[in-house]
C-alpha positions in Angstrom: 216.0 -113.3 45.4 216.8 -109.7 44.8 217.8 -106.5 46.6 218.6 -103.0 45.7 222.1 -101.7 46.6 223.8 -98.6 45.3 220.7 -97.7 43.4 220.8 -100.9 41.4 218.6 -104.0 41.8 220.7 -107.2 41.9 219.4 -110.7 41.5 221.0 -113.6 43.4 220.5 -117.2 44.5 221.3 -118.1 48.1 221.4 -121.6 49.4 222.0 -121.4 53.2 223.5 -124.6 54.7 221.9 -125.7 58.0 225.3 -126.3 59.5 226.5 -123.1 61.1 230.2 -123.9 60.4 229.7 -124.7 56.7 232.0 -122.7 54.4 230.5 -119.9 52.3 231.2 -120.1 48.6 230.5 -117.1 46.2 230.3 -117.6 42.5 231.2 -114.6 40.2 230.5 -115.0 36.5 232.2 -113.4 33.5 231.1 -110.6 31.2 228.2 -111.4 29.0 227.2 -114.4 31.1 225.2 -114.8 34.3 225.2 -117.0 37.4 223.7 -119.9 35.5 227.1 -120.5 33.9 228.0 -122.2 37.2 224.9 -124.5 37.2 227.1 -127.6 37.1 229.1 -126.5 40.1 225.9 -125.5 42.0 224.7 -129.1 41.8 228.0 -130.5 42.9 228.7 -128.4 46.0 225.4 -127.1 47.3 225.2 -129.7 50.0 228.6 -128.9 51.4 228.4 -125.1 51.8 226.3 -122.0 52.0 226.3 -121.0 48.3 225.8 -117.5 46.9 225.4 -117.0 43.1 224.9 -113.5 41.7 224.0 -111.9 38.4 226.2 -108.8 38.0 224.4 -105.6 37.1 223.8 -105.4 33.4 223.7 -109.3 33.2 221.1 -112.0 33.7 218.1 -110.9 35.8 219.8 -107.9 37.4 219.2 -104.3 36.3 221.8 -102.2 34.6 223.9 -99.9 36.9 222.2 -96.4 37.1 225.3 -94.9 35.5 228.5 -96.3 34.0 230.3 -98.3 36.6 233.8 -99.5 36.8 235.3 -102.5 38.7 235.3 -100.6 42.1 231.6 -99.9 41.9 230.8 -103.6 41.1 233.0 -104.7 44.0 231.4 -102.2 46.4 228.0 -103.6 45.6 229.2 -107.1 46.3 230.6 -105.9 49.6 227.2 -104.4 50.4 225.4 -107.6 49.5 227.6 -109.8 51.6 227.2 -107.4 54.5 223.4 -107.4 54.1 223.4 -111.2 54.0 225.8 -111.3 57.0 228.4 -113.3 55.2 231.8 -112.1 56.5 234.2 -114.9 55.5 233.9 -116.5 52.1 235.5 -118.7 49.4 235.3 -117.2 45.9 235.1 -118.8 42.5 235.5 -116.2 39.7 235.6 -116.4 35.9 236.9 -113.7 33.5 235.3 -110.3 34.6 234.4 -112.0 37.9 238.1 -112.2 38.4 238.4 -108.5 38.3 235.8 -108.1 41.0 237.3 -110.8 43.1 240.8 -109.2 42.9 239.2 -105.9 44.0 237.4 -107.6 46.9 240.6 -109.4 47.9 242.6 -106.2 48.2 239.9 -103.8 49.4 238.9 -106.1 52.2 241.6 -108.8 52.6 240.0 -110.4 55.7 236.9 -111.2 53.6 238.3 -114.0 51.4 239.6 -117.2 52.8 240.4 -118.9 49.5 240.1 -117.8 45.9 239.8 -119.6 42.6 240.2 -117.6 39.4 239.7 -119.2 36.1 240.4 -117.4 32.8 240.5 -114.2 35.0 240.7 -110.7 33.6 242.5 -107.9 35.5 245.7 -107.4 33.6 245.4 -104.8 30.9 246.5 -106.1 27.4 249.0 -104.0 25.6 247.6 -103.2 22.2 249.5 -104.1 19.1 250.6 -101.3 16.7 247.8 -102.3 14.4 245.2 -102.1 17.3 246.6 -98.7 18.3 246.1 -97.4 14.8 242.5 -98.8 14.7 241.8 -97.2 18.2 243.1 -93.9 17.0 241.1 -94.0 13.8 237.9 -94.8 15.8 238.4 -92.1 18.3 239.1 -89.5 15.6 236.0 -90.3 13.5 233.8 -90.8 16.6 234.8 -87.3 17.8 233.8 -85.8 14.5 230.4 -87.6 14.5 229.7 -86.4 18.1 230.3 -82.8 16.9 228.0 -83.4 13.8 225.2 -84.7 16.1 224.9 -81.2 17.6 223.6 -80.0 14.3 219.8 -80.8 14.5 219.2 -81.8 10.9 222.3 -84.0 10.8 221.9 -85.8 14.1 220.0 -88.8 12.6 222.6 -89.3 10.0 225.4 -89.0 12.5 223.7 -91.7 14.7 223.6 -94.1 11.7 227.2 -93.5 10.9 228.3 -94.1 14.5 226.5 -97.4 14.5 228.4 -98.4 11.3 231.6 -97.1 12.9 231.1 -99.3 16.0 230.3 -102.3 13.9 233.6 -101.8 12.0 235.9 -101.1 14.9 234.2 -102.4 18.1 234.5 -105.8 19.6 231.5 -108.2 19.6 230.9 -107.5 23.3 231.0 -103.7 22.7 228.7 -103.7 19.7 225.8 -105.4 21.4 225.6 -103.1 24.4 223.6 -99.9 24.8 225.3 -96.6 25.5 225.3 -96.9 29.3 226.8 -100.4 29.2 229.3 -99.5 26.5 230.7 -96.8 28.8 230.7 -99.4 31.7 232.5 -101.9 29.5 235.2 -99.3 28.5 235.7 -98.4 32.2 236.0 -102.1 33.1 238.5 -103.1 30.4 240.6 -100.0 30.9 241.2 -100.8 34.6 244.6 -102.4 35.2 244.9 -104.4 38.4 248.4 -105.6 37.9 249.7 -103.5 40.9 247.0 -105.0 43.1 248.1 -108.6 42.7 250.9 -108.5 45.3 248.4 -107.3 47.8 246.2 -110.4 47.6 246.4 -112.3 50.9 244.1 -115.2 50.1 245.4 -118.6 49.1 244.7 -118.5 45.3 244.3 -121.2 42.8 244.5 -120.2 39.1 242.9 -122.5 36.5 243.5 -121.6 32.8 243.0 -123.0 29.4 246.2 -123.2 27.3 244.2 -122.0 24.3 242.5 -119.1 26.0 242.4 -116.1 23.5 240.3 -113.8 25.7 242.6 -113.8 28.7 245.7 -115.5 27.4 247.7 -118.0 29.5 250.5 -115.4 30.1 248.0 -113.5 32.3 247.5 -116.5 34.5 251.3 -117.0 34.6 251.7 -113.3 35.6 249.1 -113.7 38.3 250.9 -116.7 39.7 254.1 -114.8 39.8 252.7 -111.7 41.5 250.1 -113.1 44.0 252.1 -114.3 47.0 250.2 -117.6 47.7 249.2 -118.7 44.3 249.4 -121.8 42.1 248.5 -122.3 38.4 246.8 -125.4 36.8 246.6 -125.4 33.0 244.0 -127.3 31.1 245.7 -128.2 27.8 243.8 -127.5 24.7 241.0 -125.7 26.4 239.9 -122.1 25.9 238.4 -119.2 27.9 235.6 -121.5 29.3 238.1 -124.2 30.4 236.2 -124.6 33.7 233.0 -125.6 31.8 234.7 -127.6 29.1 236.3 -129.9 31.7 233.7 -129.3 34.4 234.2 -132.6 36.2 238.0 -132.1 36.5 237.4 -128.5 37.6 234.9 -129.6 40.2 237.2 -132.2 41.7 240.1 -129.7 41.9 237.9 -127.0 43.5 236.4 -129.4 46.1 239.8 -130.6 47.1 241.1 -127.0 47.4 238.0 -125.7 49.3 236.8 -128.6 51.4 239.8 -131.0 51.7 240.0 -134.7 51.1 237.2 -136.0 53.3 234.6 -133.8 51.5 236.0 -133.8 48.0 
């Protein structure tokens, strides 16, 4: 299924449960993935709920945003989609970048989310090390020079080539493989610090983290547990950023218990 909201076509899968009182579960994937990352969970819970799985703009089968978006724009499109589908009270499962959107939803419209599961969630801005700060400064300095050189017609092609090499040297893997529009989107997303929003989350929140997560380190999950009023943290020892998929059976059992209770778990 697809619809166009905020000038951007978004692809989604909706399984409507025939029971009017069935809970509604929304699955929000991480950056660089799409809704299929939750395929194991879709199979396990689809009979127990109305299930909505989306591909965020710039991912999967959805179009790129028409201009560089930040987390608020992604969240607003989700609100518009839920409104269009007449889903006004939901449970949310969010991984990584999806956690950013979930936190925005949970604070922008607190009455929307009944329960929230965040696994390997982003949202707290990492403080760069001194070495990273030096690298960032060097990149910005050289990139500024090359942007100026690009204004000289006969040097524009050379400047483009040098910028590509510069990004390959200084940029992250996620950044390098993006086009210009999505690079600007990526920068807006990772620069957005949601630490001050955490205390405003009203939903009961379960945090599931891998102890060896290097993308969103365990200290982020611990900080979220501390700041979110009604939150608990479960750590999967020895697992990484995709702990929820590495131990999908355990994750599913925990989630079903949290969402549906003992008789449906």
